[in-house]
N, C-alpha and C positions, 0 to 999 in steps of 0.2 A: 504493500500500500504506500502511495506517495501523497504528500500533503504540500499544497502551495502556500507559501508564507506570504501574507498580505498585511499591510499596515491597517490596524483596526481603528486608527484615529484619523479624522479628516484634517487636511492641511489647509491653513488659511494663508493667502499670499497678500502682500501689499500691492499698491498700484504700480510698482516697478517690477513685480513678479518675484520679489524676494519673500521668504517666510516672514509673516507678520510677527513682530516682536514687541512685547509691551502693550499690545493693543487690547481692545475689548470687543466682545461679541454680545449682542442683545437679541433675545428671542421673545417674540410676542404672539398675540392671537392672529389668526389668519386674516389678512386684509387690513390690519391696523398697523400703526407705528409701534414697533417692538419696545421702544423706550417708554412710550406712554401707556401701552397695554401689555406688560410682560406676562408670560405664562410661568407656571411652576416647572422648575427643572429638577431632574433627579440624576444621580450617578449610577443607578442600577435599573435593570429591566423590570423589576418588580415595583418600581416607583415608590420606594420606601425611604430612600436616603436623599433628602433635598440638597440642591445646589443653589448658592446665591447668584443673583444677577448684578452686574454683568459678569460674564465669564472672561477671565484674563487669558490672553493668548501669549505664549512664550515659544519662540522658535517655530511659529506656525501652528502649534498645537494648543487646543483648549486645555487649561490646567486648573487645578484646585490645590491650594497649599503647595504650589510648586511642582506638582506631579501631573502628567497627562491624565485626562479624564474623559470617559465617554459620557455623552449627555443624552438623556431620554425625556420625552414629553408624553402626555396622555392622549394627544390628538395627532392626526396625520398631517394636516396643513398647519403652517405657521408663517410668521413674518420674521425676517432676520436682518440685522444691520451689524457691520463690522467697522470699527474705528481704529486708527493707528494710535501710537503712543502720544501724538500731539492732539488727538481728538478729531482729526480730519476723517471724513467718511471714506472708507475703502470701497464698500458696496452696500446696497440695500435692496431687498426683495420683499414686497408686501404679501405675496401669495406663493410661498415656497411649499413644495410637497416632498415628503421623504422619498428618497430614491433607493431606499434599502428596506429590508423586511421590517414591518411594523411590529411592535412588541405588545403582547397581551399581558396585562398584569396577572401575576400568579394567583391562582384560585384553587382551592382544594378540590372543588367539584370538577373543574376543567382538567386537573391533573388525573383524577380518577377516570374521567371519560377517555382521556388520551391513552390511558393504560389498557383500555379494553380492546379485545380483538374484535374488529368489525367485519362486516360482510358488505358486498356491493348492495344487497337488498336493504340492509339497515341504513347504509349511508344515503340511499335514494329517498328513504322516508324523511331523514333529517334535512335534506336539501330540496324537498318538494316546493315548487313555486307557488302553489295555491292549495286551498282545501280540496278542490276538485281533483288536483293531481295526486294529493295524498290519499284520497278515497280510492282513486284508480289503482294506486300502488297496493293498498291494503286488500282490495278485492273483496270477495264474500267473507263475512264473519263466520268462520266455521267453529262449531263446538259439538262434537259427537255427531248425532244424526241431524241436528239443526244446522244445515250448511248455510242457508240464507235466511237470516232473521227477518228480512223484509217481505218474505212470501211464505209464512207459516201456513200449513194446511191442516185440515182436521185429522188427517191420518199421520201427522208428525207427532211422535212421542215427546212430551215435555218432562224434564226432570225438575222436581221441586228444589228450591234453593233459597238463599237469603234475599235474592234480588227478583227473580222471576219465578212464579209458580202458576199452575193452571188457573187459580182463582184471580190472580192479579191481572190476567189478560181478559177478564170478563167472562161472560157465559159462553165460552167455547165448549164448556162441559159443566157438570154440576158435581164437583168433588164432595165426597162424604166428609163431614166434620169429624174431628177426633173425640167428640163427646161420647162418654160411655152410656150405652143404652141399658134400660132396665130400672130406672128410677127418675125422679123429677130432674129435668135438665134446666139450669139457668143459662140463658144465652150469653155468650162471651164475644169479645171483639174478633176473635179468631174464627167465629162462625160466619162472618160476613161473606156473601157470595158463595155459600156452601149449602149442602143438604144436611140438615140435622135430623137424623132418624132416631126414633125411640120405640121401644116395645111396650113400655108401661110407665106411668108416672106423669106424662105430659111435659109441658114446657112453661117457663116463666120468662117474660120479657122484663129485664131489670130497669129500674128508673134511670133516666139520663144522668142524674146526679151520681149514680153508682157506676154505670158503664155508658160512656158517652159515644154511642155509635154515630158516625158521620151521617148527616142528612143525605138521603139517597141510598143508604144501605139496603140491600135486598138479602133476605134469608128465606130458604124454603124448608118447611117442616114436613117430615115424612112420618106418617103414622104407620109404623112397621108392625102392625098387629091387626087382629080381627075385632077389636073393640074400639070405641071412640076414646080419644084422649083430649084433655083440656089444654088450652093456651091461656095462661093468666097474665094480666098486666098489673104492675104495681102502682106507683103514683102517676105514671104517664097515661096517655089516652090511646086506646086501640079501637079503631072504627072499622066495622064490617063494610067492605066495598059495596057501593051502590045503595047504602042506607045511611042513616044517622045513628045507628045502634052502636053503642060502645060497651066495653067491658070484656069479661072472659068469653072465649069462644070454644067450640068443640070441633076437633078434626075427625072426620069420619074414618071408619075402619079402612085400612089400606088406601088412605087418601093423603093428599098433600095440601099444604096451606102456604100462601105467599105472604111474607111480611115485607112491607116497604116503609122505611122511615121518611116521613114527609115534613117533619119539623123537629125542633130540638126535643120536644116531649110528645110528638104525635106519630102514630103508626097507622097504616092501613093493612087489613088482613083480608085475603080472598082465597078462593079455591074450594076444596071439598070441606067447607066449614058450615056450621050452623050456629 
């Protein structure tokens, strides 16, 4: 392996072409007078060690405490002026641009990312020009049998989870509640959009103050027996659909009842009920 040796320090010349000696360099914001609008200078690429302005030039090299120094700024464009030891202007540029590699301040996250082994596909996601381009790169969102979540069909099996379950997608089906059959069932928030079956004991709709079902909640009660079972209401109001009758209702044998919450303390019940 061979290495080319290069001078890491820029050389500043005076108006006669000799190395500037005893002069000063001023660096400022892009488009402004650098002496009137100086920028922060640093002697390290991490931008943690400040340098005072102006920078003294000895033998054509920018120095600090008599030693050559590299100078870094946080922006790409800048203005620059050099003066000789007598204060005469050697040159001035209001809109200079770095002609070398720009430096990114050191950051632990960037260091961790740089250490990762990447792939062409992964890099294409990071460099996508727009949301549409990113979506095209991602393609269909595949998860098991559900290859395309934008076109789920009734014959696609859904797996219950913390984010998407059969019930959260609405009435694509009527999943059975986890309530234990065989005794009085008090409805719970987890029963929303489900079928609550019971063999005996009936059901109780709790008060809104106890269980605050959202308005619009729908629950189907399934009398899984050969005898009628009651649906009781506590302090809220349950009205039989198509009437003004309120209070406890009875679900017929092998029948179902629909419960719809229409207000904070109001329910409608319909179906195979009396």
